Every structure is written in C-alpha cells, then in structure tokens.
C-alpha beads as a LAMMPS data file, in Angstrom:
LAMMPS data file: protein, C-alpha beads

90 atoms
89 bonds

1 atom types
1 bond types

-500.0 500.0 xlo xhi
-500.0 500.0 ylo yhi
-500.0 500.0 zlo zhi

Masses

1 110.0

Atoms # bond

1 1 1 -306.117 -1.004 51.025
2 1 1 -302.898 -2.370 49.484
3 1 1 -301.349 -2.738 52.955
4 1 1 -304.268 -4.968 53.990
5 1 1 -303.664 -7.291 51.023
6 1 1 -299.940 -7.265 51.789
7 1 1 -300.649 -8.285 55.378
8 1 1 -302.912 -11.152 54.302
9 1 1 -300.241 -12.465 51.911
10 1 1 -297.493 -12.172 54.551
11 1 1 -299.559 -13.991 57.197
12 1 1 -300.523 -16.706 54.692
13 1 1 -296.846 -17.274 53.863
14 1 1 -295.943 -17.527 57.559
15 1 1 -298.798 -19.903 58.395
16 1 1 -297.751 -22.185 55.510
17 1 1 -294.199 -22.523 56.815
18 1 1 -294.643 -22.401 60.602
19 1 1 -296.889 -23.798 63.354
20 1 1 -297.993 -21.329 66.033
21 1 1 -299.016 -22.408 69.562
22 1 1 -299.596 -20.543 72.779
23 1 1 -296.411 -20.677 74.860
24 1 1 -296.378 -22.871 77.968
25 1 1 -297.053 -20.791 81.068
26 1 1 -298.211 -17.810 79.031
27 1 1 -300.523 -15.458 80.928
28 1 1 -304.185 -15.380 79.906
29 1 1 -304.856 -13.108 76.964
30 1 1 -306.423 -9.806 78.020
31 1 1 -307.699 -7.230 75.573
32 1 1 -307.292 -3.456 75.798
33 1 1 -309.622 -1.203 73.882
34 1 1 -309.020 2.295 72.637
35 1 1 -308.730 3.512 69.087
36 1 1 -307.785 -0.108 68.325
37 1 1 -308.218 -3.415 70.132
38 1 1 -304.981 -5.131 71.129
39 1 1 -303.626 -7.564 73.724
40 1 1 -302.646 -6.035 77.066
41 1 1 -299.505 -8.102 77.678
42 1 1 -298.731 -9.241 74.136
43 1 1 -299.271 -12.731 72.806
44 1 1 -296.617 -15.229 73.887
45 1 1 -296.353 -17.987 71.306
46 1 1 -294.048 -20.848 70.402
47 1 1 -293.193 -20.950 66.696
48 1 1 -291.883 -24.134 65.065
49 1 1 -291.047 -24.788 61.432
50 1 1 -293.431 -27.157 59.670
51 1 1 -291.913 -30.367 58.368
52 1 1 -292.972 -31.265 54.848
53 1 1 -293.873 -34.945 54.516
54 1 1 -291.741 -36.793 51.979
55 1 1 -293.261 -37.324 48.559
56 1 1 -293.479 -41.048 47.915
57 1 1 -294.079 -41.927 44.261
58 1 1 -296.755 -44.488 43.477
59 1 1 -295.541 -46.863 40.795
60 1 1 -298.790 -48.772 40.300
61 1 1 -301.515 -47.390 38.085
62 1 1 -305.051 -47.928 39.355
63 1 1 -307.070 -50.379 37.287
64 1 1 -310.813 -50.489 36.789
65 1 1 -312.641 -53.774 37.175
66 1 1 -315.488 -54.401 34.738
67 1 1 -318.581 -56.385 35.622
68 1 1 -319.189 -58.689 32.642
69 1 1 -322.873 -59.149 33.548
70 1 1 -323.599 -55.500 32.685
71 1 1 -323.737 -54.506 29.019
72 1 1 -323.790 -51.068 27.443
73 1 1 -326.545 -50.544 24.917
74 1 1 -325.813 -48.513 21.840
75 1 1 -328.071 -45.480 21.450
76 1 1 -329.123 -44.188 18.040
77 1 1 -327.882 -40.543 17.868
78 1 1 -331.165 -39.387 16.270
79 1 1 -333.464 -41.226 18.677
80 1 1 -333.466 -40.543 22.387
81 1 1 -333.330 -43.153 25.112
82 1 1 -337.119 -43.617 24.977
83 1 1 -337.321 -43.842 21.153
84 1 1 -338.219 -40.162 20.917
85 1 1 -336.727 -37.935 18.248
86 1 1 -334.100 -35.688 19.797
87 1 1 -333.699 -31.999 18.864
88 1 1 -331.681 -31.218 15.733
89 1 1 -327.943 -31.011 16.197
90 1 1 -325.760 -28.558 14.369

Bonds

1 1 1 2
2 1 2 3
3 1 3 4
4 1 4 5
5 1 5 6
6 1 6 7
7 1 7 8
8 1 8 9
9 1 9 10
10 1 10 11
11 1 11 12
12 1 12 13
13 1 13 14
14 1 14 15
15 1 15 16
16 1 16 17
17 1 17 18
18 1 18 19
19 1 19 20
20 1 20 21
21 1 21 22
22 1 22 23
23 1 23 24
24 1 24 25
25 1 25 26
26 1 26 27
27 1 27 28
28 1 28 29
29 1 29 30
30 1 30 31
31 1 31 32
32 1 32 33
33 1 33 34
34 1 34 35
35 1 35 36
36 1 36 37
37 1 37 38
38 1 38 39
39 1 39 40
40 1 40 41
41 1 41 42
42 1 42 43
43 1 43 44
44 1 44 45
45 1 45 46
46 1 46 47
47 1 47 48
48 1 48 49
49 1 49 50
50 1 50 51
51 1 51 52
52 1 52 53
53 1 53 54
54 1 54 55
55 1 55 56
56 1 56 57
57 1 57 58
58 1 58 59
59 1 59 60
60 1 60 61
61 1 61 62
62 1 62 63
63 1 63 64
64 1 64 65
65 1 65 66
66 1 66 67
67 1 67 68
68 1 68 69
69 1 69 70
70 1 70 71
71 1 71 72
72 1 72 73
73 1 73 74
74 1 74 75
75 1 75 76
76 1 76 77
77 1 77 78
78 1 78 79
79 1 79 80
80 1 80 81
81 1 81 82
82 1 82 83
83 1 83 84
84 1 84 85
85 1 85 86
86 1 86 87
87 1 87 88
88 1 88 89
89 1 89 90
C-alpha cells in the first residue's frame, strides 16, 4: 500500500517538472497481457523540462466603483427585513 502512495507522489513530482509526449516515429502502442498488462515494445516518449513563466508583480490595486444611485438601507437588528421580530440572539 505504501509503495502505491510513493508511486503516485513520484509521478506527480515528475509531471509537475516535465512535459511528456509520444516520440516522433514511435511504433503504435501494443499491449501484452499476462499476470500484468504492459506495453509490448515499451513506450517511446520525448521528455522536456517545463519552463516556469516569470512572475510579474502587479503594482496597481483594484478599485471598486460605487453607483451613487443605489443606497444601503439600515436594518434594525431586532426587526427583520419585513418588519418581523427576529429570533433572540445570544
């Protein structure tokens, strides 16, 4: 069981750092069955290192625009939105 988790972690680390593509001119993938299922002639792949995009800092802070035609009504904490008494608060 631990070996399965180890394999998942190892593959995840490889996939994060490398791109995998089928090699040019690679033969079609054929499967062989027995106690396990595996490729008959292997799996020819081209592996290239992933390039991390540069981190570009954003110096501007986003601003929110307010519509002055809309107003916010104050709500009495004891009364609900429809002038109904709300449940007691602790």
